[in-house]
mmCIF file of the N, C-alpha and C atoms, coordinates in Angstrom:
data_MODEL
# 
_entry.id   MODEL 
# 
loop_
_atom_site.group_PDB 
_atom_site.id 
_atom_site.type_symbol 
_atom_site.label_atom_id 
_atom_site.label_alt_id 
_atom_site.label_comp_id 
_atom_site.label_asym_id 
_atom_site.label_entity_id 
_atom_site.label_seq_id 
_atom_site.pdbx_PDB_ins_code 
_atom_site.Cartn_x 
_atom_site.Cartn_y 
_atom_site.Cartn_z 
_atom_site.occupancy 
_atom_site.B_iso_or_equiv 
_atom_site.pdbx_formal_charge 
_atom_site.auth_seq_id 
_atom_site.auth_comp_id 
_atom_site.auth_asym_id 
_atom_site.auth_atom_id 
_atom_site.pdbx_PDB_model_num 
ATOM 1   N N  . MET A 1 1  ? 107.508 -0.931  -49.795 1.00 0.00 ? 1  MET A N  1 
ATOM 2   C CA . MET A 1 1  ? 107.470 -2.336  -49.467 1.00 0.00 ? 1  MET A CA 1 
ATOM 3   C C  . MET A 1 1  ? 106.045 -2.853  -49.612 1.00 0.00 ? 1  MET A C  1 
ATOM 4   N N  . ALA A 1 2  ? 105.900 -4.041  -50.124 1.00 0.00 ? 2  ALA A N  1 
ATOM 5   C CA . ALA A 1 2  ? 104.579 -4.640  -50.308 1.00 0.00 ? 2  ALA A CA 1 
ATOM 6   C C  . ALA A 1 2  ? 104.213 -5.461  -49.077 1.00 0.00 ? 2  ALA A C  1 
ATOM 7   N N  . TRP A 1 3  ? 103.028 -5.232  -48.568 1.00 0.00 ? 3  TRP A N  1 
ATOM 8   C CA . TRP A 1 3  ? 102.546 -5.953  -47.391 1.00 0.00 ? 3  TRP A CA 1 
ATOM 9   C C  . TRP A 1 3  ? 101.439 -6.891  -47.811 1.00 0.00 ? 3  TRP A C  1 
ATOM 10  N N  . ASN A 1 4  ? 101.355 -8.046  -47.157 1.00 0.00 ? 4  ASN A N  1 
ATOM 11  C CA . ASN A 1 4  ? 100.198 -8.892  -47.421 1.00 0.00 ? 4  ASN A CA 1 
ATOM 12  C C  . ASN A 1 4  ? 98.991  -8.261  -46.727 1.00 0.00 ? 4  ASN A C  1 
ATOM 13  N N  . ALA A 1 5  ? 97.815  -8.718  -47.068 1.00 0.00 ? 5  ALA A N  1 
ATOM 14  C CA . ALA A 1 5  ? 96.582  -8.093  -46.565 1.00 0.00 ? 5  ALA A CA 1 
ATOM 15  C C  . ALA A 1 5  ? 96.499  -8.149  -45.044 1.00 0.00 ? 5  ALA A C  1 
ATOM 16  N N  . GLU A 1 6  ? 96.944  -9.241  -44.447 1.00 0.00 ? 6  GLU A N  1 
ATOM 17  C CA . GLU A 1 6  ? 96.890  -9.383  -42.990 1.00 0.00 ? 6  GLU A CA 1 
ATOM 18  C C  . GLU A 1 6  ? 97.810  -8.381  -42.297 1.00 0.00 ? 6  GLU A C  1 
ATOM 19  N N  . ASP A 1 7  ? 99.056  -8.238  -42.797 1.00 0.00 ? 7  ASP A N  1 
ATOM 20  C CA . ASP A 1 7  ? 99.996  -7.282  -42.215 1.00 0.00 ? 7  ASP A CA 1 
ATOM 21  C C  . ASP A 1 7  ? 99.501  -5.852  -42.398 1.00 0.00 ? 7  ASP A C  1 
ATOM 22  N N  . LEU A 1 8  ? 99.005  -5.544  -43.578 1.00 0.00 ? 8  LEU A N  1 
ATOM 23  C CA . LEU A 1 8  ? 98.501  -4.207  -43.855 1.00 0.00 ? 8  LEU A CA 1 
ATOM 24  C C  . LEU A 1 8  ? 97.347  -3.864  -42.920 1.00 0.00 ? 8  LEU A C  1 
ATOM 25  N N  . SER A 1 9  ? 96.448  -4.801  -42.723 1.00 0.00 ? 9  SER A N  1 
ATOM 26  C CA . SER A 1 9  ? 95.331  -4.596  -41.804 1.00 0.00 ? 9  SER A CA 1 
ATOM 27  C C  . SER A 1 9  ? 95.835  -4.362  -40.390 1.00 0.00 ? 9  SER A C  1 
ATOM 28  N N  . ARG A 1 10 ? 96.835  -5.126  -39.965 1.00 0.00 ? 10 ARG A N  1 
ATOM 29  C CA . ARG A 1 10 ? 97.381  -4.982  -38.612 1.00 0.00 ? 10 ARG A CA 1 
ATOM 30  C C  . ARG A 1 10 ? 98.086  -3.649  -38.444 1.00 0.00 ? 10 ARG A C  1 
ATOM 31  N N  . ILE A 1 11 ? 98.833  -3.204  -39.450 1.00 0.00 ? 11 ILE A N  1 
ATOM 32  C CA . ILE A 1 11 ? 99.510  -1.907  -39.384 1.00 0.00 ? 11 ILE A CA 1 
ATOM 33  C C  . ILE A 1 11 ? 98.485  -0.786  -39.208 1.00 0.00 ? 11 ILE A C  1 
ATOM 34  N N  . ILE A 1 12 ? 97.434  -0.819  -40.005 1.00 0.00 ? 12 ILE A N  1 
ATOM 35  C CA . ILE A 1 12 ? 96.395  0.216   -39.934 1.00 0.00 ? 12 ILE A CA 1 
ATOM 36  C C  . ILE A 1 12 ? 95.695  0.161   -38.578 1.00 0.00 ? 12 ILE A C  1 
ATOM 37  N N  . GLU A 1 13 ? 95.417  -1.028  -38.101 1.00 0.00 ? 13 GLU A N  1 
ATOM 38  C CA . GLU A 1 13 ? 94.784  -1.174  -36.785 1.00 0.00 ? 13 GLU A CA 1 
ATOM 39  C C  . GLU A 1 13 ? 95.667  -0.578  -35.693 1.00 0.00 ? 13 GLU A C  1 
ATOM 40  N N  . MET A 1 14 ? 96.954  -0.898  -35.725 1.00 0.00 ? 14 MET A N  1 
ATOM 41  C CA . MET A 1 14 ? 97.881  -0.365  -34.719 1.00 0.00 ? 14 MET A CA 1 
ATOM 42  C C  . MET A 1 14 ? 97.978  1.154   -34.807 1.00 0.00 ? 14 MET A C  1 
ATOM 43  N N  . ALA A 1 15 ? 97.966  1.684   -36.032 1.00 0.00 ? 15 ALA A N  1 
ATOM 44  C CA . ALA A 1 15 ? 98.057  3.132   -36.214 1.00 0.00 ? 15 ALA A CA 1 
ATOM 45  C C  . ALA A 1 15 ? 96.839  3.835   -35.625 1.00 0.00 ? 15 ALA A C  1 
ATOM 46  N N  . TRP A 1 16 ? 95.665  3.215   -35.707 1.00 0.00 ? 16 TRP A N  1 
ATOM 47  C CA . TRP A 1 16 ? 94.446  3.811   -35.170 1.00 0.00 ? 16 TRP A CA 1 
ATOM 48  C C  . TRP A 1 16 ? 94.363  3.708   -33.652 1.00 0.00 ? 16 TRP A C  1 
ATOM 49  N N  . GLU A 1 17 ? 95.027  2.714   -33.075 1.00 0.00 ? 17 GLU A N  1 
ATOM 50  C CA . GLU A 1 17 ? 94.954  2.523   -31.626 1.00 0.00 ? 17 GLU A CA 1 
ATOM 51  C C  . GLU A 1 17 ? 95.613  3.698   -30.909 1.00 0.00 ? 17 GLU A C  1 
ATOM 52  N N  . ASP A 1 18 ? 94.933  4.254   -29.938 1.00 0.00 ? 18 ASP A N  1 
ATOM 53  C CA . ASP A 1 18 ? 95.441  5.421   -29.218 1.00 0.00 ? 18 ASP A CA 1 
ATOM 54  C C  . ASP A 1 18 ? 96.716  5.126   -28.447 1.00 0.00 ? 18 ASP A C  1 
ATOM 55  N N  . ARG A 1 19 ? 96.829  3.956   -27.891 1.00 0.00 ? 19 ARG A N  1 
ATOM 56  C CA . ARG A 1 19 ? 97.948  3.667   -26.996 1.00 0.00 ? 19 ARG A CA 1 
ATOM 57  C C  . ARG A 1 19 ? 99.091  2.904   -27.647 1.00 0.00 ? 19 ARG A C  1 
ATOM 58  N N  . THR A 1 20 ? 99.041  2.691   -28.930 1.00 0.00 ? 20 THR A N  1 
ATOM 59  C CA . THR A 1 20 ? 100.144 2.029   -29.617 1.00 0.00 ? 20 THR A CA 1 
ATOM 60  C C  . THR A 1 20 ? 101.060 3.104   -30.197 1.00 0.00 ? 20 THR A C  1 
ATOM 61  N N  . PRO A 1 21 ? 102.271 3.224   -29.675 1.00 0.00 ? 21 PRO A N  1 
ATOM 62  C CA . PRO A 1 21 ? 103.171 4.275   -30.173 1.00 0.00 ? 21 PRO A CA 1 
ATOM 63  C C  . PRO A 1 21 ? 103.696 3.953   -31.571 1.00 0.00 ? 21 PRO A C  1 
ATOM 64  N N  . PHE A 1 22 ? 104.062 5.000   -32.274 1.00 0.00 ? 22 PHE A N  1 
ATOM 65  C CA . PHE A 1 22 ? 104.633 4.829   -33.612 1.00 0.00 ? 22 PHE A CA 1 
ATOM 66  C C  . PHE A 1 22 ? 105.868 3.931   -33.564 1.00 0.00 ? 22 PHE A C  1 
ATOM 67  N N  . GLU A 1 23 ? 106.611 4.010   -32.480 1.00 0.00 ? 23 GLU A N  1 
ATOM 68  C CA . GLU A 1 23 ? 107.827 3.216   -32.341 1.00 0.00 ? 23 GLU A CA 1 
ATOM 69  C C  . GLU A 1 23 ? 107.534 1.719   -32.317 1.00 0.00 ? 23 GLU A C  1 
ATOM 70  N N  . ALA A 1 24 ? 106.388 1.316   -31.780 1.00 0.00 ? 24 ALA A N  1 
ATOM 71  C CA . ALA A 1 24 ? 106.003 -0.097  -31.762 1.00 0.00 ? 24 ALA A CA 1 
ATOM 72  C C  . ALA A 1 24 ? 105.738 -0.592  -33.182 1.00 0.00 ? 24 ALA A C  1 
ATOM 73  N N  . ILE A 1 25 ? 105.133 0.257   -33.997 1.00 0.00 ? 25 ILE A N  1 
ATOM 74  C CA . ILE A 1 25 ? 104.876 -0.098  -35.393 1.00 0.00 ? 25 ILE A CA 1 
ATOM 75  C C  . ILE A 1 25 ? 106.200 -0.197  -36.145 1.00 0.00 ? 25 ILE A C  1 
ATOM 76  N N  . GLU A 1 26 ? 107.099 0.740   -35.850 1.00 0.00 ? 26 GLU A N  1 
ATOM 77  C CA . GLU A 1 26 ? 108.410 0.698   -36.504 1.00 0.00 ? 26 GLU A CA 1 
ATOM 78  C C  . GLU A 1 26 ? 109.176 -0.556  -36.098 1.00 0.00 ? 26 GLU A C  1 
ATOM 79  N N  . GLN A 1 27 ? 109.120 -0.908  -34.838 1.00 0.00 ? 27 GLN A N  1 
ATOM 80  C CA . GLN A 1 27 ? 109.835 -2.086  -34.359 1.00 0.00 ? 27 GLN A CA 1 
ATOM 81  C C  . GLN A 1 27 ? 109.276 -3.360  -34.990 1.00 0.00 ? 27 GLN A C  1 
ATOM 82  N N  . GLN A 1 28 ? 107.966 -3.454  -35.095 1.00 0.00 ? 28 GLN A N  1 
ATOM 83  C CA . GLN A 1 28 ? 107.335 -4.674  -35.592 1.00 0.00 ? 28 GLN A CA 1 
ATOM 84  C C  . GLN A 1 28 ? 107.344 -4.765  -37.113 1.00 0.00 ? 28 GLN A C  1 
ATOM 85  N N  . PHE A 1 29 ? 107.167 -3.632  -37.801 1.00 0.00 ? 29 PHE A N  1 
ATOM 86  C CA . PHE A 1 29 ? 107.009 -3.673  -39.258 1.00 0.00 ? 29 PHE A CA 1 
ATOM 87  C C  . PHE A 1 29 ? 108.072 -2.890  -40.025 1.00 0.00 ? 29 PHE A C  1 
ATOM 88  N N  . GLY A 1 30 ? 108.938 -2.162  -39.321 1.00 0.00 ? 30 GLY A N  1 
ATOM 89  C CA . GLY A 1 30 ? 110.004 -1.423  -39.986 1.00 0.00 ? 30 GLY A CA 1 
ATOM 90  C C  . GLY A 1 30 ? 109.571 -0.123  -40.643 1.00 0.00 ? 30 GLY A C  1 
ATOM 91  N N  . LEU A 1 31 ? 108.388 0.370   -40.297 1.00 0.00 ? 31 LEU A N  1 
ATOM 92  C CA . LEU A 1 31 ? 107.888 1.631   -40.866 1.00 0.00 ? 31 LEU A CA 1 
ATOM 93  C C  . LEU A 1 31 ? 108.103 2.757   -39.867 1.00 0.00 ? 31 LEU A C  1 
ATOM 94  N N  . ASN A 1 32 ? 108.862 3.790   -40.251 1.00 0.00 ? 32 ASN A N  1 
ATOM 95  C CA . ASN A 1 32 ? 108.980 4.936   -39.348 1.00 0.00 ? 32 ASN A CA 1 
ATOM 96  C C  . ASN A 1 32 ? 107.719 5.788   -39.489 1.00 0.00 ? 32 ASN A C  1 
ATOM 97  N N  . GLN A 1 33 ? 107.613 6.838   -38.709 1.00 0.00 ? 33 GLN A N  1 
ATOM 98  C CA . GLN A 1 33 ? 106.385 7.642   -38.698 1.00 0.00 ? 33 GLN A CA 1 
ATOM 99  C C  . GLN A 1 33 ? 106.074 8.243   -40.067 1.00 0.00 ? 33 GLN A C  1 
ATOM 100 N N  . THR A 1 34 ? 107.082 8.734   -40.750 1.00 0.00 ? 34 THR A N  1 
ATOM 101 C CA . THR A 1 34 ? 106.864 9.327   -42.082 1.00 0.00 ? 34 THR A CA 1 
ATOM 102 C C  . THR A 1 34 ? 106.347 8.282   -43.063 1.00 0.00 ? 34 THR A C  1 
ATOM 103 N N  . GLN A 1 35 ? 106.929 7.103   -43.044 1.00 0.00 ? 35 GLN A N  1 
ATOM 104 C CA . GLN A 1 35 ? 106.481 6.032   -43.937 1.00 0.00 ? 35 GLN A CA 1 
ATOM 105 C C  . GLN A 1 35 ? 105.066 5.586   -43.583 1.00 0.00 ? 35 GLN A C  1 
ATOM 106 N N  . LEU A 1 36 ? 104.764 5.556   -42.289 1.00 0.00 ? 36 LEU A N  1 
ATOM 107 C CA . LEU A 1 36 ? 103.423 5.174   -41.855 1.00 0.00 ? 36 LEU A CA 1 
ATOM 108 C C  . LEU A 1 36 ? 102.385 6.186   -42.328 1.00 0.00 ? 36 LEU A C  1 
ATOM 109 N N  . VAL A 1 37 ? 102.706 7.461   -42.232 1.00 0.00 ? 37 VAL A N  1 
ATOM 110 C CA . VAL A 1 37 ? 101.782 8.500   -42.705 1.00 0.00 ? 37 VAL A CA 1 
ATOM 111 C C  . VAL A 1 37 ? 101.523 8.315   -44.199 1.00 0.00 ? 37 VAL A C  1 
ATOM 112 N N  . ARG A 1 38 ? 102.570 8.039   -44.965 1.00 0.00 ? 38 ARG A N  1 
ATOM 113 C CA . ARG A 1 38 ? 102.394 7.804   -46.412 1.00 0.00 ? 38 ARG A CA 1 
ATOM 114 C C  . ARG A 1 38 ? 101.505 6.596   -46.672 1.00 0.00 ? 38 ARG A C  1 
ATOM 115 N N  . LEU A 1 39 ? 101.736 5.518   -45.920 1.00 0.00 ? 39 LEU A N  1 
ATOM 116 C CA . LEU A 1 39 ? 100.932 4.307   -46.082 1.00 0.00 ? 39 LEU A CA 1 
ATOM 117 C C  . LEU A 1 39 ? 99.468  4.594   -45.748 1.00 0.00 ? 39 LEU A C  1 
ATOM 118 N N  . MET A 1 40 ? 99.241  5.289   -44.653 1.00 0.00 ? 40 MET A N  1 
ATOM 119 C CA . MET A 1 40 ? 97.872  5.605   -44.243 1.00 0.00 ? 40 MET A CA 1 
ATOM 120 C C  . MET A 1 40 ? 97.195  6.506   -45.280 1.00 0.00 ? 40 MET A C  1 
ATOM 121 N N  . ARG A 1 41 ? 97.921  7.467   -45.805 1.00 0.00 ? 41 ARG A N  1 
ATOM 122 C CA . ARG A 1 41 ? 97.359  8.348   -46.833 1.00 0.00 ? 41 ARG A CA 1 
ATOM 123 C C  . ARG A 1 41 ? 96.942  7.538   -48.065 1.00 0.00 ? 41 ARG A C  1 
ATOM 124 N N  . ARG A 1 42 ? 97.761  6.557   -48.419 1.00 0.00 ? 42 ARG A N  1 
ATOM 125 C CA . ARG A 1 42 ? 97.499  5.724   -49.596 1.00 0.00 ? 42 ARG A CA 1 
ATOM 126 C C  . ARG A 1 42 ? 96.346  4.747   -49.368 1.00 0.00 ? 42 ARG A C  1 
ATOM 127 N N  . GLU A 1 43 ? 96.244  4.189   -48.164 1.00 0.00 ? 43 GLU A N  1 
ATOM 128 C CA . GLU A 1 43 ? 95.292  3.106   -47.910 1.00 0.00 ? 43 GLU A CA 1 
ATOM 129 C C  . GLU A 1 43 ? 93.924  3.556   -47.404 1.00 0.00 ? 43 GLU A C  1 
ATOM 130 N N  . LEU A 1 44 ? 93.855  4.729   -46.789 1.00 0.00 ? 44 LEU A N  1 
ATOM 131 C CA . LEU A 1 44 ? 92.580  5.199   -46.248 1.00 0.00 ? 44 LEU A CA 1 
ATOM 132 C C  . LEU A 1 44 ? 91.883  6.142   -47.215 1.00 0.00 ? 44 LEU A C  1 
ATOM 133 N N  . HIS A 1 45 ? 90.578  6.256   -47.051 1.00 0.00 ? 45 HIS A N  1 
ATOM 134 C CA . HIS A 1 45 ? 89.845  7.298   -47.772 1.00 0.00 ? 45 HIS A CA 1 
ATOM 135 C C  . HIS A 1 45 ? 90.351  8.642   -47.254 1.00 0.00 ? 45 HIS A C  1 
ATOM 136 N N  . ALA A 1 46 ? 90.268  9.671   -48.061 1.00 0.00 ? 46 ALA A N  1 
ATOM 137 C CA . ALA A 1 46 ? 90.793  10.990  -47.691 1.00 0.00 ? 46 ALA A CA 1 
ATOM 138 C C  . ALA A 1 46 ? 90.211  11.479  -46.367 1.00 0.00 ? 46 ALA A C  1 
ATOM 139 N N  . SER A 1 47 ? 88.906  11.321  -46.177 1.00 0.00 ? 47 SER A N  1 
ATOM 140 C CA . SER A 1 47 ? 88.286  11.794  -44.932 1.00 0.00 ? 47 SER A CA 1 
ATOM 141 C C  . SER A 1 47 ? 88.774  10.981  -43.730 1.00 0.00 ? 47 SER A C  1 
ATOM 142 N N  . SER A 1 48 ? 88.961  9.691   -43.906 1.00 0.00 ? 48 SER A N  1 
ATOM 143 C CA . SER A 1 48 ? 89.469  8.845   -42.818 1.00 0.00 ? 48 SER A CA 1 
ATOM 144 C C  . SER A 1 48 ? 90.902  9.214   -42.481 1.00 0.00 ? 48 SER A C  1 
ATOM 145 N N  . PHE A 1 49 ? 91.685  9.512   -43.506 1.00 0.00 ? 49 PHE A N  1 
ATOM 146 C CA . PHE A 1 49 ? 93.067  9.918   -43.262 1.00 0.00 ? 49 PHE A CA 1 
ATOM 147 C C  . PHE A 1 49 ? 93.107  11.218  -42.460 1.00 0.00 ? 49 PHE A C  1 
ATOM 148 N N  . ARG A 1 50 ? 92.277  12.186  -42.833 1.00 0.00 ? 50 ARG A N  1 
ATOM 149 C CA . ARG A 1 50 ? 92.241  13.455  -42.097 1.00 0.00 ? 50 ARG A CA 1 
ATOM 150 C C  . ARG A 1 50 ? 91.831  13.237  -40.645 1.00 0.00 ? 50 ARG A C  1 
ATOM 151 N N  . LEU A 1 51 ? 90.852  12.372  -40.401 1.00 0.00 ? 51 LEU A N  1 
ATOM 152 C CA . LEU A 1 51 ? 90.439  12.056  -39.032 1.00 0.00 ? 51 LEU A CA 1 
ATOM 153 C C  . LEU A 1 51 ? 91.581  11.407  -38.256 1.00 0.00 ? 51 LEU A C  1 
ATOM 154 N N  . TRP A 1 52 ? 92.290  10.479  -38.890 1.00 0.00 ? 52 TRP A N  1 
ATOM 155 C CA . TRP A 1 52 ? 93.408  9.802   -38.232 1.00 0.00 ? 52 TRP A CA 1 
ATOM 156 C C  . TRP A 1 52 ? 94.512  10.790  -37.884 1.00 0.00 ? 52 TRP A C  1 
ATOM 157 N N  . ARG A 1 53 ? 94.860  11.661  -38.819 1.00 0.00 ? 53 ARG A N  1 
ATOM 158 C CA . ARG A 1 53 ? 95.920  12.643  -38.559 1.00 0.00 ? 53 ARG A CA 1 
ATOM 159 C C  . ARG A 1 53 ? 95.522  13.589  -37.434 1.00 0.00 ? 53 ARG A C  1 
ATOM 160 N N  . ALA A 1 54 ? 94.283  14.026  -37.428 1.00 0.00 ? 54 ALA A N  1 
ATOM 161 C CA . ALA A 1 54 ? 93.821  14.910  -36.350 1.00 0.00 ? 54 ALA A CA 1 
ATOM 162 C C  . ALA A 1 54 ? 93.861  14.177  -35.011 1.00 0.00 ? 54 ALA A C  1 
ATOM 163 N N  . ARG A 1 55 ? 93.532  12.908  -35.033 1.00 0.00 ? 55 ARG A N  1 
ATOM 164 C CA . ARG A 1 55 ? 93.514  12.105  -33.807 1.00 0.00 ? 55 ARG A CA 1 
ATOM 165 C C  . ARG A 1 55 ? 94.918  11.867  -33.262 1.00 0.00 ? 55 ARG A C  1 
ATOM 166 N N  . THR A 1 56 ? 95.900  11.672  -34.130 1.00 0.00 ? 56 THR A N  1 
ATOM 167 C CA . THR A 1 56 ? 97.256  11.329  -33.681 1.00 0.00 ? 56 THR A CA 1 
ATOM 168 C C  . THR A 1 56 ? 98.145  12.548  -33.470 1.00 0.00 ? 56 THR A C  1 
ATOM 169 N N  . ALA A 1 57 ? 97.787  13.680  -34.031 1.00 0.00 ? 57 ALA A N  1 
ATOM 170 C CA . ALA A 1 57 ? 98.628  14.875  -33.912 1.00 0.00 ? 57 ALA A CA 1 
ATOM 171 C C  . ALA A 1 57 ? 98.737  15.316  -32.460 1.00 0.00 ? 57 ALA A C  1 
ATOM 172 N N  . GLY A 1 58 ? 99.941  15.320  -31.950 1.00 0.00 ? 58 GLY A N  1 
ATOM 173 C CA . GLY A 1 58 ? 100.187 15.789  -30.603 1.00 0.00 ? 58 GLY A CA 1 
ATOM 174 C C  . GLY A 1 58 ? 99.755  14.847  -29.494 1.00 0.00 ? 58 GLY A C  1 
ATOM 175 N N  . ARG A 1 59 ? 99.337  13.648  -29.841 1.00 0.00 ? 59 ARG A N  1 
ATOM 176 C CA . ARG A 1 59 ? 98.884  12.684  -28.835 1.00 0.00 ? 59 ARG A CA 1 
ATOM 177 C C  . ARG A 1 59 ? 100.096 12.070  -28.146 1.00 0.00 ? 59 ARG A C  1 
ATOM 178 N N  . VAL A 1 60 ? 100.201 12.268  -26.858 1.00 0.00 ? 60 VAL A N  1 
ATOM 179 C CA . VAL A 1 60 ? 101.349 11.802  -26.083 1.00 0.00 ? 60 VAL A CA 1 
ATOM 180 C C  . VAL A 1 60 ? 101.525 10.291  -26.193 1.00 0.00 ? 60 VAL A C  1 
ATOM 181 N N  . THR A 1 61 ? 100.437 9.546   -26.200 1.00 0.00 ? 61 THR A N  1 
ATOM 182 C CA . THR A 1 61 ? 100.536 8.087   -26.193 1.00 0.00 ? 61 THR A CA 1 
ATOM 183 C C  . THR A 1 61 ? 101.050 7.518   -27.506 1.00 0.00 ? 61 THR A C  1 
ATOM 184 N N  . LYS A 1 62 ? 101.073 8.299   -28.569 1.00 0.00 ? 62 LYS A N  1 
ATOM 185 C CA . LYS A 1 62 ? 101.561 7.803   -29.859 1.00 0.00 ? 62 LYS A CA 1 
ATOM 186 C C  . LYS A 1 62 ? 103.073 7.957   -30.000 1.00 0.00 ? 62 LYS A C  1 
ATOM 187 N N  . HIS A 1 63 ? 103.728 8.545   -29.023 1.00 0.00 ? 63 HIS A N  1 
ATOM 188 C CA . HIS A 1 63 ? 105.172 8.747   -29.075 1.00 0.00 ? 63 HIS A CA 1 
ATOM 189 C C  . HIS A 1 63 ? 105.793 8.178   -27.808 1.00 0.00 ? 63 HIS A C  1 
ATOM 190 N N  . ALA A 1 64 ? 106.596 7.133   -27.947 1.00 0.00 ? 64 ALA A N  1 
ATOM 191 C CA . ALA A 1 64 ? 107.181 6.456   -26.788 1.00 0.00 ? 64 ALA A CA 1 
ATOM 192 C C  . ALA A 1 64 ? 107.985 7.418   -25.918 1.00 0.00 ? 64 ALA A C  1 
ATOM 193 N N  . ALA A 1 65 ? 108.672 8.359   -26.517 1.00 0.00 ? 65 ALA A N  1 
ATOM 194 C CA . ALA A 1 65 ? 109.508 9.288   -25.751 1.00 0.00 ? 65 ALA A CA 1 
ATOM 195 C C  . ALA A 1 65 ? 108.671 10.205  -24.853 1.00 0.00 ? 65 ALA A C  1 
ATOM 196 N N  . LEU A 1 66 ? 107.411 10.405  -25.179 1.00 0.00 ? 66 LEU A N  1 
ATOM 197 C CA . LEU A 1 66 ? 106.548 11.289  -24.395 1.00 0.00 ? 66 LEU A CA 1 
ATOM 198 C C  . LEU A 1 66 ? 105.715 10.541  -23.360 1.00 0.00 ? 66 LEU A C  1 
ATOM 199 N N  . ARG A 1 67 ? 105.751 9.214   -23.423 1.00 0.00 ? 67 ARG A N  1 
ATOM 200 C CA . ARG A 1 67 ? 104.959 8.409   -22.502 1.00 0.00 ? 67 ARG A CA 1 
ATOM 201 C C  . ARG A 1 67 ? 105.586 8.362   -21.120 1.00 0.00 ? 67 ARG A C  1 
ATOM 202 N N  . HIS A 1 68 ? 104.782 8.027   -20.146 1.00 0.00 ? 68 HIS A N  1 
ATOM 203 C CA . HIS A 1 68 ? 105.279 7.848   -18.787 1.00 0.00 ? 68 HIS A CA 1 
ATOM 204 C C  . HIS A 1 68 ? 106.289 6.698   -18.801 1.00 0.00 ? 68 HIS A C  1 
ATOM 205 N N  . PRO A 1 69 ? 107.408 6.834   -18.115 1.00 0.00 ? 69 PRO A N  1 
ATOM 206 C CA . PRO A 1 69 ? 108.458 5.805   -18.174 1.00 0.00 ? 69 PRO A CA 1 
ATOM 207 C C  . PRO A 1 69 ? 108.035 4.438   -17.633 1.00 0.00 ? 69 PRO A C  1 
ATOM 208 N N  . ASP A 1 70 ? 106.987 4.377   -16.831 1.00 0.00 ? 70 ASP A N  1 
ATOM 209 C CA . ASP A 1 70 ? 106.514 3.093   -16.313 1.00 0.00 ? 70 ASP A CA 1 
ATOM 210 C C  . ASP A 1 70 ? 105.774 2.267   -17.365 1.00 0.00 ? 70 ASP A C  1 
ATOM 211 N N  . ILE A 1 71 ? 105.387 2.892   -18.472 1.00 0.00 ? 71 ILE A N  1 
ATOM 212 C CA . ILE A 1 71 ? 104.659 2.184   -19.528 1.00 0.00 ? 71 ILE A CA 1 
ATOM 213 C C  . ILE A 1 71 ? 105.677 1.697   -20.551 1.00 0.00 ? 71 ILE A C  1 
ATOM 214 N N  . THR A 1 72 ? 105.893 0.384   -20.569 1.00 0.00 ? 72 THR A N  1 
ATOM 215 C CA . THR A 1 72 ? 106.891 -0.183  -21.481 1.00 0.00 ? 72 THR A CA 1 
ATOM 216 C C  . THR A 1 72 ? 106.260 -1.058  -22.547 1.00 0.00 ? 72 THR A C  1 
ATOM 217 N N  . ARG A 1 73 ? 104.959 -1.249  -22.509 1.00 0.00 ? 73 ARG A N  1 
ATOM 218 C CA . ARG A 1 73 ? 104.300 -2.104  -23.487 1.00 0.00 ? 73 ARG A CA 1 
ATOM 219 C C  . ARG A 1 73 ? 103.580 -1.248  -24.522 1.00 0.00 ? 73 ARG A C  1 
ATOM 220 N N  . ALA A 1 74 ? 103.242 -1.859  -25.643 1.00 0.00 ? 74 ALA A N  1 
ATOM 221 C CA . ALA A 1 74 ? 102.564 -1.140  -26.708 1.00 0.00 ? 74 ALA A CA 1 
ATOM 222 C C  . ALA A 1 74 ? 101.063 -1.349  -26.691 1.00 0.00 ? 74 ALA A C  1 
ATOM 223 N N  . TYR A 1 75 ? 100.589 -2.299  -25.893 1.00 0.00 ? 75 TYR A N  1 
ATOM 224 C CA . TYR A 1 75 ? 99.155  -2.566  -25.868 1.00 0.00 ? 75 TYR A CA 1 
ATOM 225 C C  . TYR A 1 75 ? 98.764  -3.102  -24.498 1.00 0.00 ? 75 TYR A C  1 
ATOM 226 N N  . ALA A 1 76 ? 97.471  -3.109  -24.226 1.00 0.00 ? 76 ALA A N  1 
ATOM 227 C CA . ALA A 1 76 ? 96.968  -3.578  -22.941 1.00 0.00 ? 76 ALA A CA 1 
ATOM 228 C C  . ALA A 1 76 ? 97.180  -5.088  -22.814 1.00 0.00 ? 76 ALA A C  1 
ATOM 229 N N  . PRO A 1 77 ? 97.471  -5.581  -21.605 1.00 0.00 ? 77 PRO A N  1 
ATOM 230 C CA . PRO A 1 77 ? 97.749  -7.009  -21.422 1.00 0.00 ? 77 PRO A CA 1 
ATOM 231 C C  . PRO A 1 77 ? 96.646  -7.937  -21.934 1.00 0.00 ? 77 PRO A C  1 
ATOM 232 N N  . GLY A 1 78 ? 95.403  -7.569  -21.814 1.00 0.00 ? 78 GLY A N  1 
ATOM 233 C CA . GLY A 1 78 ? 94.312  -8.425  -22.264 1.00 0.00 ? 78 GLY A CA 1 
ATOM 234 C C  . GLY A 1 78 ? 93.850  -8.168  -23.683 1.00 0.00 ? 78 GLY A C  1 
ATOM 235 N N  . GLN A 1 79 ? 94.542  -7.305  -24.397 1.00 0.00 ? 79 GLN A N  1 
ATOM 236 C CA . GLN A 1 79 ? 94.082  -6.887  -25.718 1.00 0.00 ? 79 GLN A CA 1 
ATOM 237 C C  . GLN A 1 79 ? 94.149  -7.990  -26.757 1.00 0.00 ? 79 GLN A C  1 
ATOM 238 N N  . TYR A 1 80 ? 95.191  -8.799  -26.734 1.00 0.00 ? 80 TYR A N  1 
ATOM 239 C CA . TYR A 1 80 ? 95.358  -9.853  -27.752 1.00 0.00 ? 80 TYR A CA 1 
ATOM 240 C C  . TYR A 1 80 ? 95.283  -11.206 -27.081 1.00 0.00 ? 80 TYR A C  1 
ATOM 241 N N  . LYS A 1 81 ? 94.110  -11.807 -27.151 1.00 0.00 ? 81 LYS A N  1 
ATOM 242 C CA . LYS A 1 81 ? 93.898  -13.110 -26.534 1.00 0.00 ? 81 LYS A CA 1 
ATOM 243 C C  . LYS A 1 81 ? 94.022  -14.197 -27.606 1.00 0.00 ? 81 LYS A C  1 
ATOM 244 N N  . PRO A 1 82 ? 94.499  -15.359 -27.237 1.00 0.00 ? 82 PRO A N  1 
ATOM 245 C CA . PRO A 1 82 ? 94.613  -16.452 -28.220 1.00 0.00 ? 82 PRO A CA 1 
ATOM 246 C C  . PRO A 1 82 ? 93.281  -16.764 -28.849 1.00 0.00 ? 82 PRO A C  1 
ATOM 247 N N  . ARG A 1 83 ? 93.311  -17.094 -30.099 1.00 0.00 ? 83 ARG A N  1 
ATOM 248 C CA . ARG A 1 83 ? 92.069  -17.409 -30.825 1.00 0.00 ? 83 ARG A CA 1 
ATOM 249 C C  . ARG A 1 83 ? 91.756  -18.864 -30.737 1.00 0.00 ? 83 ARG A C  1 
# 
């Protein structure tokens, strides 16, 4: 799927965020984890991709099913303020 530059930037930003689960990206953009990994591999420099994969591998906060049940949001309440 082709993304405009703004959506692509937002997807990559969400993927890098520690507390944004893969499921939130799938819900908002329709990319499952496998598709997201492919997109990140394609869009990032090889070294950046390796850093991202190492950062997300096994991280509890990147998987909604592993998160504490009291956490139902994908981002901090003050994270996105109106411009």
